C-alpha positions in Angstrom: 139.3 2.9 65.4 138.4 6.3 63.9 135.4 7.9 65.5 132.6 9.7 63.7 133.9 13.0 65.2 137.4 12.4 64.0 136.0 11.7 60.5 134.0 14.9 60.6 137.1 17.0 61.4 139.6 15.3 59.0 141.4 17.9 57.1 140.6 20.6 59.6 137.3 21.8 58.1 134.4 20.0 56.5 131.1 20.7 54.8 127.8 18.9 55.3 124.1 19.3 54.6 121.1 20.0 56.8 118.0 18.1 55.7 115.5 18.3 54.1 117.1 18.5 50.7 114.4 20.6 49.2 114.0 24.2 48.1 110.5 24.7 49.4 111.3 28.2 50.8 111.9 29.8 47.5 109.0 31.6 45.7 108.5 29.1 42.9 108.3 26.2 45.3 105.9 28.0 47.5 103.4 28.1 44.6 103.9 24.3 44.1 103.4 23.6 47.8 100.0 25.3 47.7 99.0 23.3 44.7 99.8 20.0 46.5 98.2 20.9 49.8 101.4 20.6 51.9 101.6 22.8 55.0 103.7 25.9 55.1 107.2 24.6 56.0 106.5 21.0 55.0 109.0 20.1 52.4 108.6 18.0 49.3 110.2 14.7 50.3 109.5 12.7 47.1 113.2 12.6 46.2 114.6 12.4 49.7 116.5 9.1 49.2 117.9 9.9 45.8 119.2 13.2 47.0 120.8 11.8 50.1 122.5 9.2 48.0 123.7 12.0 45.6 125.1 13.9 48.5 126.9 10.8 49.7 128.5 10.3 46.2 129.5 13.9 45.9 131.5 13.7 49.1 129.6 15.8 51.5 130.9 15.0 55.0 127.6 14.7 56.9 123.8 14.8 56.7 122.1 16.5 59.6 118.5 15.7 60.7 116.4 17.6 63.2 114.1 16.4 65.9 110.7 18.1 65.3 108.1 15.7 66.8 105.1 18.1 66.2 104.3 20.5 63.5 103.6 24.0 65.0 102.0 26.4 62.5 103.5 29.3 64.5 107.0 28.0 63.6 106.0 26.8 60.2 108.9 24.4 59.8 108.4 20.6 59.7 112.2 19.9 59.2 112.6 16.7 57.3 109.1 15.4 58.4 110.4 11.9 59.3 111.0 10.9 62.9 114.7 11.4 63.6 115.9 7.9 64.7 113.6 6.0 62.3 115.0 8.1 59.5 118.6 7.6 60.6 118.0 3.9 60.3 116.8 4.4 56.7 119.7 6.7 55.9 122.2 4.2 57.4 121.0 1.6 54.7 120.6 4.1 51.9 124.1 5.7 52.2 127.6 4.3 52.6 130.2 6.9 53.6 128.5 10.1 54.7 128.2 10.8 58.5 124.7 10.9 60.0 124.1 13.6 62.6 121.2 14.9 64.7 120.8 18.6 65.1 119.5 17.9 67.6 117.6 15.3 69.6 115.4 17.0 72.2 116.4 14.9 75.2 113.8 16.2 77.7 110.9 15.0 75.5 112.3 11.5 75.2 112.5 8.5 77.5 116.2 8.2 78.2 116.6 4.4 78.0 114.9 4.3 74.6 117.1 7.2 73.5 120.1 5.1 74.5 118.9 2.1 72.5 117.9 4.1 69.5 121.3 5.9 69.4 123.3 2.6 69.7 121.1 1.0 67.0 121.6 3.9 64.6 125.4 3.9 65.2 125.7 0.2 64.6 123.5 0.1 61.5 125.6 3.0 60.0 128.9 1.3 60.9 129.9 4.0 63.4 128.7 7.1 61.4 126.4 8.6 64.1 127.1 12.1 65.5 124.6 12.5 68.3 123.6 16.2 68.6 121.4 16.9 71.6 119.4 19.8 72.9 117.0 20.9 75.6 114.4 22.1 73.1 113.0 25.6 72.4 109.3 25.0 71.5 107.2 25.3 74.7 104.0 24.1 73.1 105.5 20.6 72.7 106.1 19.9 76.4 102.5 19.5 77.7 101.8 17.1 74.8 104.5 14.8 76.1 103.7 15.4 79.8 107.0 17.2 80.4 107.7 20.5 82.1 109.3 23.2 80.0 110.7 25.0 83.0 112.8 22.1 84.2 114.1 20.9 80.8 117.6 22.0 81.8 117.7 19.5 84.7 116.3 16.8 82.4 118.8 17.5 79.8 121.8 17.3 82.2 120.6 14.0 83.7 120.1 12.4 80.3 123.6 13.5 79.1 125.0 11.8 82.2 123.1 8.6 81.4 124.4 8.7 77.8 127.9 9.1 79.0 127.8 6.3 81.6 125.2 3.9 80.3 127.4 0.8 80.3 127.9 1.2 84.0 124.2 1.5 84.9 123.3 -1.1 87.6 119.8 -2.3 86.8 118.1 -5.1 88.7 118.0 -8.7 87.3 121.0 -8.1 85.1 119.1 -5.9 82.6 121.1 -4.3 79.8 120.4 -2.0 76.9 121.3 -3.8 73.6 123.0 -3.3 71.2 126.0 -2.5 73.3 127.9 0.6 72.1 131.1 -0.5 70.3 132.7 3.0 70.9 131.8 6.1 72.9 129.2 8.1 71.1 130.2 11.5 69.8 127.9 14.0 71.8 127.5 17.5 70.5 125.1 20.1 71.9 122.9 22.5 70.0 122.9 25.8 71.9 123.8 25.3 75.5 121.0 23.1 76.7 120.1 25.5 79.6 123.6 24.9 81.0 126.6 27.1 81.5 129.3 27.2 78.8 131.7 25.7 81.3 129.5 22.7 81.9 128.9 22.2 78.2 132.7 22.5 77.5 133.5 19.9 80.2 130.7 17.3 79.3 130.2 17.5 75.5 132.4 16.7 72.6 131.5 19.7 70.4 129.1 22.6 69.9 126.5 23.0 67.2 126.0 26.8 66.9 123.1 28.7 65.4 123.7 30.3 62.0 125.7 33.6 62.1 128.2 35.6 60.0 131.9 34.8 60.2 132.4 38.0 62.2 129.7 37.0 64.7 131.1 33.5 65.0 134.7 34.6 65.9 134.1 35.7 69.5 131.9 32.7 70.1 134.5 30.2 68.9 137.1 31.9 71.1 134.8 31.6 74.1 134.0 28.0 73.3 137.6 27.0 73.1 138.4 28.9 76.3 135.8 26.8 78.0 136.2 23.4 76.2 139.8 23.4 75.1 141.2 23.4 71.5 140.3 19.9 70.6 136.5 20.1 70.8 134.9 21.4 67.6 132.6 24.4 67.0 130.2 23.6 64.1 127.4 25.6 62.6 124.9 25.9 59.7 124.3 28.3 56.9 121.3 28.9 54.6 122.4 29.4 51.1 120.9 30.3 47.7 123.5 29.3 45.2 123.2 31.3 42.0 124.1 29.9 38.6 126.6 32.7 37.9 129.9 31.6 39.5 131.0 35.2 40.2 127.7 36.5 41.7 128.6 38.6 44.7 127.5 37.8 48.2 124.2 39.2 49.4 123.4 38.4 53.0 120.0 37.3 54.2 118.7 36.0 57.5 121.0 33.0 58.5 123.0 32.9 55.3 123.9 34.2 51.9 122.8 34.4 48.3 125.9 34.1 46.0 127.7 32.2 43.3 130.1 29.4 44.0 133.2 31.6 44.3 131.4 33.7 46.9 130.4 30.6 48.7 134.0 29.4 48.8 135.0 32.8 50.2 132.3 32.7 52.8 133.3 29.2 53.8 137.0 30.2 54.0 135.9 33.1 56.3 134.0 30.6 58.5 137.0 28.4 58.7 139.3 31.3 59.6 136.8 32.3 62.3 137.3 28.9 64.0 134.3 27.0 62.6 135.3 23.4 62.0 132.2 22.1 60.2 129.5 23.9 58.2 126.2 22.3 57.4 124.6 23.9 54.3 120.8 24.4 54.3 119.3 24.5 50.8 115.7 25.4 51.3 116.2 29.0 50.0 117.8 27.8 46.7 116.0 28.9 43.6 117.8 26.2 41.5 117.0 22.5 41.5 118.6 20.9 44.6 120.3 18.1 42.6 122.0 20.7 40.4 123.2 22.6 43.4 124.6 19.5 45.1 126.5 18.6 41.9 128.0 22.1 41.5 129.1 22.2 45.2 130.5 18.7 44.9 132.5 19.5 41.8 133.7 23.0 42.6 133.5 23.7 46.3 134.1 20.5 48.2 137.5 19.9 46.6 138.8 23.2 47.9 138.1 22.1 51.5 138.1 18.3 51.4 140.8 17.7 48.9 140.4 15.5 45.8 
């Protein structure tokens, strides 16, 4: 049985999307946001289902959702707004083929047994499409709200990873079990290092979700990752793009990504692949053009270069 991770890596390199599918960070959308009363960094989610289904039809390999339980005005980013596992259940029913990933579930803020149950539920409802990205968290203000200690989040992260790895062998009293039972080992990826050493992460995780960087910046990191984890565990990352209508528009770099036409995007993705990145999640919130239009152009002209026809 093919795992979600094997599907992600089919063909050697794949392209996905980081949610939300909105362009609320461009100037024109900022004016619209103020008119509707949405918070800074709160996307327009009116078309979220239709756009996820369009991404599925276009052949993007994965949709990635983030775990942001609280809106912090100092960060100014509400991610996709919806709670991560609840939304995965919705996406499991709304889509058919696209993989569903978390980037990433903040394990120390969550009750581990409920995380186990939620992950198994999402995996079964999606017919094995779950990629479980996990993290230790990087927003100190969240921890007191949940009654958790920020300074010990690394220990909590490590113990929860061990539970997720060995949950079918847990010996609870009275024959208690977590249902549904996992039908296959979950694909576990880590965002950042979870307050662990690279060697520990390489030994215990199935892949790495790296922060956005240039191809040149990724190269030494992919080399270090594979030295610690071996060649079979993927290094994935994300990139913020503003896809211009002119296909030959040159690459202009900005924080975490590029503004360019589709040919420049292809060149940038080829450079990412050559640097050892195995999957790239595209982030569209800077796009000046309508999101549906951008998805269709990438689906027609960029994905076939990397995914085949």
